[in-house]
N, C-alpha and C positions, 0 to 999 in steps of 0.2 A: 203312243203310236209305234215306236220302236226304240231300242236302247240308245240313249244319247251319249255323246262323247264326253269323257271326264278329264280332258286336258286342262280345263280351267282350274281344277282343284290343286295340282302341284304348282301351277303358275301363280295361284293366289298366295301360297306359302313361300314361293321362291323370291318374290320381291322384297318382303321384310327381311328374309335371310340374307339377301345380297346387301341390303343397306346395313344390317348389323355387322356383316363381315368387314365392310369398308370402314365402318366406325371403329370396330375393335382394332384393326390394323393401325389406324391413325392414333388411337389411344395408347396402344402398345409402344409406338415410336416415341410419343411424348414422355412416357414413363422412363424409357431407356435414356433419353437425352437429358433427363433431370437428375440422373444419378451423380453423386459426388465421387471424386476420384480418391480422396484421402481425407480422413477425419483429423482435425487439428488437435483435439484433446488426446486422441490415441497417440499421435506423434510425440507430444510432450511427455507422455508416460514412457514411451520408448527411449527418449533421451535420458530421462531419470534412471531408467533401468541400466542403460549403458554406463552411466556415472557410477552406480553401485557396483556393477561388475568390475570396473576398473579398480575399485577399492577392495575387491575380494569379498564383497557381501553378496554371495550368490543367492542365499535364501530370500533376502529382501528384493533382489532383482527379479526372482521368480514370481513373487507376489505382485510386484508392479506389472510385470509382463502379463500375468493372468488377468489383471484389471484391464489392461490395454486390449487384450484379446476379447474380453467380454464386450467392451465398447465397440470394437471393430465388427463383431457379429451383430450387435444391436443396430449399428448404422449401415450394415451391409457393405462395409469398406473392405474389399477383398485384398487390396494391397497391404493395408495395416494388418489384416489377419495373417497374411502370408509371412510378413516380417516377424511378428510376435511369435507365431508358431515355430518358425525356424530358430529363433533365439532360444525359446523354451526347450526345443529338442536338443540344441547344441549344449546348453547348460546341463540338462539331464543326462546326456550321453557322457559328459565329463564326470558326472557324479555316479555313473554306472547304474542309473535308474532307467534301464532299457525299455521296460514295458511302457512307462509313462512317456518316455522320449519318442517311441514309435508313433504314439497317437498324434503328437503335435507335428512330427516330421511328415507323416502322411498327409496331414491337413495342409502343411506348407507346400508339399508337392502338388496337390490338387489345385491350390490357389495360384501358384506361379504358372502352372500349365494353363490355367484359365486365362491368366493375364498375358500369356505368350512372352514372358520374360525369360529368354533362353539362358542367359548367364546364371540368373538366380535359380532357375530350374535345375541346371546342371550342378550347381553348388549343393542344392538340396539332395539331388541324387547321390552325390559323393558322401554327404553326411549320412544318408540312409544306408549306403553301402557299408560304411564303417560300423554303424550300429548292428547290421546283420552279421558282420564278421564277428563282432563281440558275442553275438548269440549263436554262433556256429552255423548260421544259415548261409553257407558260402556260395551255393549255386545262385540263389536269389540275389545275394550281394554282387556277384559278378555281373549279373544282368544290369543292375542299376549303375554300376561303375563304368561299364562299357558305354552305356547310354550317355553318361556324363562326359566321358572322354571324347566321344564323337562330337558332342556339342562344342566343347572347348577347342577341339581341333578345327572345327568349322569356323569358330570365332577367332582363331589364331591367338588364343590366350595361353602363352607359354607357361607362366607360373602356375596357373590353375590346372593346365594339362599335366604338368610335372607332378603336382600334388596328387592328382587322381592316379597317375601311373604308380606312385608309391603305394597307394591303398590297394590297387590291383595286385601289385607284387606281394604285399603283405597277405592278401587273400589267397594267392596261389601257394605261398609258403605254408599257410595254415592247412591247406588242402593236401600238402605233401608234394606239390609240383614245383620243386626248387629250380628246375631248369627254366620254366616259364617265368618264375618269380625273378630270377636273375636277369632275364631279358627285359622285364618291365622296370627293374631297378636301374639298369643301364639307360633305358629310354628316359626315365625320370631324371636321372643325373644330367643327361645331355640337355633336356629341356630347361631344367632349373638353372643350369650353368649359363645358358643363353639369356635367361630372364634375370640373372643375378639375384635369385631368390635364395639367400644364404640360409634362412631358417628352415625351409623345406628341404634344401639340399643337405643340410646337416642331418635332418630326420631320415632322409634316404640312406645316407651312409650308416647311421646307427642301426636302422632296421636291416640293412644288408649284412652288417656285422653279426647281428643276432641270428640271421639265417645261416651264416658260415660258422657259427660258434662250435657246433659239434663235428662238422665235416672238414672244414678248412680253417683251423684256428689262426694260422698266419694271415690269411686273407681277412678274417674277422678283425684281427688286431690292426691291420692296415686301414680298414674302414673306420674304426674308432678313432684312430690318430688323424685321419683326414677330417673327421667331424670336429675334433678338438682344434685343429689348425683353422678351420673355417670360423669357429666361434671366437678364437683369439684374434683373427683378422677383423671380424665384424664388430665384436663387443668384448673387448679385453676384460672389462669389469665383471662379466658374468662367469660363473664357475661351471666347468664341464661336468656336472654331476652325473648325468645319464651315461656319458662316455666312460667316466672313471668307474662307475658302478658295473657296467658291462665288462670292462677290462678286468675288474676284480673277479667277476664270475668266470671269465675265461681262464684266468690263472688258477682258480679253484678247480675247474674241470681238468686242468693239466697237472694238478697236485703240486703246483708251485705256491705253497702256503704262505711263505714269507712275502712274496710279491703280492699275493691276494690280500694279506693283512695290510700291507703298505697302501694299496689302492683303496681298501675299505676305510682306512684311517683318514685318507684325504677326503673321501666322500663324506665321512662323519663330520669333519671340520667344516666343510662347505655347508652342510645341512644345519649344523649347530649355529653357524654364523647368521644364516638367514631364517632360522627357526622353522625349518622344513621338517615337521614332525614325521610325516609319512616316510620321508627318506631315511630318517634315523631308525625307524622300525625295521626297514629293509637292511640297513647296515648291521643292526644287531642280529638279524636273522642270518646274515652272511658270516658274522663272527661265530655264531653257534655252529654253522656248517663246517667252518674251518676246525673248530675245537672238537667237533664230533669225529672228524676224519683223522685228527692227530691224537685221539685218545684222551683228551682232556674233557671228560664227560661233565664234571662239576661246573667248569666254565661254560660249557655249551648250555647246560640247564639254566645257569644264572642269566645268560644273555637271552635265552628264550623267554624266561619269566619277565625280563625287562621289556622285551619286544611286545609280549602279550599285554602287559600293563599299559603301555603307551597306546597300543592298538585299541584297547578298551576305552581309554580316556578320550580318544578322538572319534569314537563311535564306529570304527571300521571293524564290524563284527565278522565279516568274511575273512579278513586277514587274521584276526585273532583266532578264529576257528582253525585255520590252516596251521598257525603256529602251535596251537594246543595239540594238534595231531602229531606234529613233529616231536613235541615234548613227550607225548605218550609213547611214541616209538623209542625215544631215548631211554625212558624208564624201563621199558620192556627189555631192551638190549642189556641194561645194567642189572636186570633181575629184580628190580624194585616194582613188584606187581601191585603192591598196595597203592603207591603213588600213581601208577599207571591207571588203576581202577578209578581213583578219585578224579583224575583228568578225564577219563572216559565218561564219568557221570556229568562232569561240567560240559563236555562236548555235546552230550545228549540234550542237556538243558538248552545250550546255545542253539543247537539245531532245531529244537522244538520252537524256540522263540523266533528264530529266523523263518521257520515254516509258517508260523502264525502270522508273522509280519508280511511274508510273501503272499499268503492267502488273502489277507486284507488288501494288500496292494493290487493283487490280481483282480479282485472284485471292483476296485476303483478303476483299474485300467480297462476292465471290460466295459464299464459305463462310459469312460472317456473314449474308448474305441468305437462304441456304438454312436456316440455323438459325432465323432470324427467321420465315421462312415456315412452318417446321415448328412453331414455337411458336405462330404465328398460327393454324395449323390446329388445334392442340391447344386453343387458347383458344376457337376457333369451336365445336369439338365440346363443350367444357365449357359454353360459353354456351348452346348448344342444350339441353344436359342440365339446366341450372339455370333455364331460362326457364319462367316460370309454374308454380312448384312446386305450387300449389294445383290447377291443372288436371291436371298430371301425376298427382297423387295420386288425383284423381277418375278419370282414365283407368285407373290401376292397379286400382281397385276395380271399374270397369266390366268390365275384362278378367277379373278374378277371378270376378265374378258370372256373366259369360258362360261361363267354363270350368266353373263349378259347374253352371250350367243345362245345358250340353252333357253334363256327366257324368250328371246326373239323367235327361236324355232318353235317353242311351245305355243306362243301367241299366233304364229303363222298357221300351225297345225290346227289350232282351235278355230281360227277364222275359216280355214278351209273345210273343217268338219261341219261347221255351221252352214256354210254355203251348200255342201253336199246334202246336208239334212234338209235344207229348204228345197233344193232341186228334187230330191227324192219324194218329198211331200207333195210337190206339184205333180210329179209323175204318177204317184199313187192315186191322187185325186182324179187326174185325167183318165187313168185306166178304169177306175171305179165308175166314173160317169158313163164311159162307153159300155161297161158291163151292164149297168142299170138300164141303159137304152136298149141293149140287145134283149135283156130279160123282158122289157115292156112291149116288144114288138109282137103283133098277132101272128099266129101261124098261117102260112100260105096254103091254099088248097092244092091238091095234087094235080099236076098237068098230065095230059094224056101220055106224054112221053116218059113220065117218071115211073119207075118200078115201085111197087108198094113199099119195099124196104128203104126206098130213097126219099121217103117223106121228109120234108124240110124240118128237121129236128134242131132246135137252136142249141141243144147240148151235145149234138153229134160232132165228133172231130171232123175238121175240114180236110177230108182225105179224098183225093181224086183217084178213082180206080184206073189202073193202067195194066190191064191184062186179066184173063179169066180167073187165074189163081187168086189174084189180089181181090177181084170182085167177090169170089166165094168167101175169102177170109173176112172181108168187111161185112158181108151179109150175115155170116155166122156170128160175128162179134155183136152185131146190132140185134139180131133176133134172140140169141141164147145167152148172151153176156158171159162167156166163159172167163173173161178177164177178172170177174169177181172172185175167182179162186186165186189166192196169192201164190199157190204152188204150181200154177199153169206154166208149162214148158213148151218149147218149140216142138218137142217130140209128140206132145199131145195134139198140137195143131196139125202136124204132118199126118198123124194117124187118122184124125177126124176127116181131113180133106183128101185122104187116100193118096198122099204124095210123099215125097222125101223131104227131110229137114233141109237139105241143100237147096231144093226148089223153093221152099218157103223163104229161106234166107236170101236167095237171089231176087225173088219178087219184092221183098221188103227193101233190099239195097237199091233196086231200080227206082224205088219211090223215095226221093229226097235223101238217098244214101242213109236210110234208116236201118234200125235193127229191131229185133223182137221186143226187147225191154222198152225202148222208147215208144214203139208203136203201141204196145199194150198199155203203157202208162198214160197215153193220150186219152184212151177210153176211160181209164180209171179216174183221171182228173175230171173229165166231164161228168162222170157219175158222182164224184164227190161234190162238184159244183151244184148239181141238181139237188142233192141232199142239203147242202148249205143254204140253198135258195128256198127250200121248202120250210115253211113255218113249223111244220110238225116235228122237225129235227132241231128246233132252236135250243132245246135243253140237252141235246146230245153233246157229249164231248167230241172235240175235233179228232182225237185219237180213235174213238169208236167209229166215227164216220169214215176215217181213212182205212181202217181195217175192214169195214163193211164194203168199201169200194174196191177191195182187192189188194191193197198195199200190205206188205209184210211188216212194216214198222212205221212209226211216226216220222222218223228222220227221212226215210225214203219218200214219204208222202210230201213232206214240206219241201224237199228238194225238187221233186217233179212238179208240184203245184206252182212254185215260184218260177221255174223255168218256163212253164206253159203260159202263165198269166202275167208274170212280172211283179207280183205282189205276194205277200204272205197270206195263208188261208185265214188266220185269225183276223187280219186287217180286212180281208174280203168279207167275212161274215159280219164283223162289227159295223162296217160302213154300209153293208147291204140293208140292214134293218135299222141303222141310225140309233143304236142303243148299246149298252154295255152289260146287259143282264144275261147274255148268252154265255154258255160254258166255253172257256177259251182253250182248254187242253183235254 
């Protein structure tokens, strides 16, 4: 009959979608509430790793922590993952395995940020800043260190804040900004003194002394002595190895060789007593430097060889490579090019070995970094999904209410469209009934008062003449049907009736405020109706009938016909003959 409304289609799919949305929200809440906060097995492994670390077994501790990390990932235990990753990063930083350490530290950062544990997050920032300093990425290190300091300051954690200030000062010193470094060293000393943190306060004085070593040696010596005094007050049994070693280097810079040897001897005794092999290597390197500068080349070479052998025995290849380079330079100064060449060959082999090892480590670290970034992305997504649960719950209900409202609106519109459809159907049927009755009426005979052209034609427009000009116009339209020409214009009418266009327009306006187009279309519609009613035109397309009736296009015909009759021409023809075999367009 006419195109039906399709609101029912989206409404049909909206109901199950709404039910699915509510169910999925409820299911998601149940899954979140069922998560465990910490895995017990992982915690036991962490305790075991701590015990091994306290005994100096770092390799075993790393293996234990890796197992704990695997369990934490498998059980989705973010807290355990954060802790184990932090400890792994801390151990690997101390072992100078910076690439592997970065993988785990970044994982710890992401996990602690997700858990919103501010103190732990800041501690991880500080650790990461120290690692970046070791890798000479000072600008990025400064960013993380400042973030850590801001958190510790907000939490009023004096000892942690002081420790971060020390690292910030070290970073500024490495970047060559000693003025800024001195400011942060002083801030660190003030914070650590208030917190009575002797260990970090001692570190602050030692590092400050290292900064002053070349520029203000007296200030550097004063810093070392303050550090020694702090150690003696807090732990008299512990030896001031770092302080004495730095004092020896200070005397070496000042060419006070006797004092330098005296301090190196003290450090050697401390290291020998506690079997600190790495310290002994550095003392032997210091001996060699003293003997090089005092012209005792044979002794310098002897101690360099001793230092190299010890460095090789403990597996510190980087230190051994550095010592071999010093030895090669000594041989060159002595003119012993043969020995220098042999050392150069050894250096090349060592570098190739280190390069191969670094390449292998780099590949492993790339894989670890990929896994860490993958986990970091998962944590970021989880963090976004867990953020502001109360707001998300509100958003869910807003969406649910909106969907419900949309559903009700669609149902209302659907019911309204059905009602309009029914009313239009009744109206169309009533109009068709009337048209059929008019078509079935017999023609009346002419009355004496009627003019010949005023014969009662059931298809003639119902136009009452009001004036001579309008009478002439109507008579001409009825007799000659000029409206069948789609190009008929008001100029043609004025010329035919021997009048002006303005007069024609005025006559038409006086009649029901009409115009030339609407007046002409009334005749054309009646002409089209006669053709639609004629069985001989049943196989004609409606478009053809429209064009034959004087309309210029199908659209203009449909518009004029519906305005004149209240129904569409296709409906008119179909119901006129009560069949569907007629051509519709």
